[in-house]
C-alpha positions in Angstrom: 45.7 108.6 9.9 46.4 110.9 7.0 45.5 114.6 6.9 45.8 116.9 3.9 44.5 120.4 3.9 44.4 123.7 2.1 42.5 126.9 3.0 39.4 125.5 1.3 39.6 121.7 1.7 40.7 119.4 4.5 40.7 115.6 4.1 41.2 113.1 7.0 41.5 109.4 6.5 41.8 106.6 9.1 43.4 103.2 8.7 41.7 99.9 7.9 40.5 99.4 11.5 38.5 102.7 11.2 37.5 102.9 7.5 36.2 106.5 7.3 37.1 109.4 5.1 36.2 112.9 6.3 36.2 116.0 4.1 35.5 119.7 4.9 35.0 122.2 2.2 34.2 125.8 1.9 30.5 126.3 0.8 31.3 127.1 -2.8 30.2 125.3 -6.0 33.8 124.7 -7.0 34.3 122.1 -4.3 31.4 119.9 -5.1 33.5 118.1 -7.7 36.2 117.5 -5.2 33.7 116.1 -2.7 32.4 113.7 -5.4 35.9 112.5 -6.3 36.9 111.9 -2.7 33.6 110.1 -1.9 33.7 107.8 -5.0 37.4 107.0 -4.4 36.6 106.0 -0.8 33.5 104.0 -1.8 35.5 102.1 -4.4 38.1 101.2 -1.7 35.1 100.0 0.5 34.0 97.6 -2.2 31.2 99.5 -4.0 30.3 98.2 -7.5 30.1 100.5 -10.5 26.3 101.1 -10.2 26.6 102.0 -6.5 29.5 104.4 -7.3 27.3 106.3 -9.7 24.5 106.5 -7.1 26.9 107.7 -4.5 28.3 110.3 -6.9 24.8 111.7 -7.5 24.0 111.6 -3.8 27.1 113.6 -2.9 26.4 116.1 -5.6 22.9 116.7 -4.4 23.7 116.7 -0.7 26.7 119.1 -1.1 24.7 121.3 -3.4 21.9 121.4 -0.9 24.3 122.3 1.9 26.0 125.0 -0.2 22.6 126.5 -1.3 21.5 126.6 2.4 24.4 128.8 3.4 24.5 130.9 0.2 23.5 134.5 0.6 23.7 134.2 4.4 26.6 135.3 6.6 27.7 131.7 7.1 31.3 130.8 6.4 31.4 127.5 8.3 32.7 124.5 6.3 30.4 121.9 4.8 31.3 118.5 6.3 31.3 115.2 4.5 32.2 111.7 5.8 32.0 108.4 4.1 32.5 105.2 6.0 32.3 101.4 5.8 30.0 100.1 8.6 29.8 96.4 9.4 31.5 93.6 7.5 30.7 90.8 4.9 27.1 90.5 3.9 26.1 93.2 6.4 28.6 95.8 5.2 27.1 99.2 4.4 28.6 102.4 3.0 27.4 105.5 4.9 27.5 109.0 3.7 27.0 112.0 5.9 26.9 115.6 4.7 26.4 118.5 7.2 26.1 122.3 6.9 25.6 125.2 9.3 22.9 127.0 7.5 19.4 127.5 9.1 17.1 124.5 9.4 14.7 123.8 7.9 15.7 124.9 4.4 12.2 124.9 2.9 12.1 128.7 2.4 12.4 131.1 -0.5 16.1 131.8 0.4 17.0 128.2 -0.3 15.4 128.3 -3.7 17.2 131.6 -4.4 20.5 130.2 -3.3 20.0 127.0 -5.3 19.2 129.1 -8.4 22.3 131.2 -7.9 24.3 128.0 -7.4 22.9 126.5 -10.6 23.8 129.6 -12.5 27.3 129.3 -11.2 27.5 125.7 -12.6 26.6 123.9 -9.3 23.6 122.2 -10.8 21.3 122.7 -7.8 17.7 121.9 -7.6 15.5 124.1 -5.4 14.8 121.1 -3.1 17.5 118.5 -3.4 16.0 116.7 -0.4 13.1 115.6 -2.5 15.5 114.0 -5.0 17.6 112.4 -2.3 14.6 110.8 -0.6 13.3 109.7 -3.9 16.5 108.0 -5.1 17.9 106.5 -1.9 16.1 103.9 0.1 18.0 104.6 3.4 18.3 108.3 3.8 17.6 110.6 6.8 17.5 114.4 6.6 17.3 116.3 9.9 18.7 119.2 11.9 22.3 119.3 13.0 23.6 119.5 16.5 21.7 122.0 18.6 19.2 122.5 15.8 21.8 124.4 13.7 22.2 123.3 10.1 21.1 120.1 8.3 22.6 116.6 8.4 21.9 114.3 5.4 22.7 110.7 6.2 22.5 108.0 3.5 23.5 104.3 3.5 23.8 101.6 1.0 24.7 97.9 1.0 28.1 97.5 -0.5 27.2 95.0 -3.2 24.1 96.4 -4.9 23.1 100.0 -5.5 20.5 100.5 -2.9 19.0 97.0 -3.2 19.2 94.6 -0.3 
């Protein structure tokens, strides 16, 4: 297992027997790029093709932006969590992305739109409802409340060989 951390970012990786990469970032737009880079590097190691890498990059951007916007303007300093893992093997292998936050659930309120607009103005590129984009672009995606009803968990999964196409 490898662990690297700073005040704002922590990355944990496990060996080949447990192919998962976990990342925790402070809820600021500056760390969305780092989340994309880490997720794409892991997906590449898990065997994703170039088309799938682009889809994962966009999904990470939208999911992390959604998580950051949900906590923006609220007194929430908890980290945004991201994990990317390889589940299964061979023809059944899937790459699974999970992004979680500790903002209120559901996010379908005016505060989310306001947070997303602030994030976009800061260069985060948020849309007021990233969940609509995520559910529209990914065949296997779930968006629901976090543990104990706190926060949101976005879980997406793709076959390793073709971008979202079985």
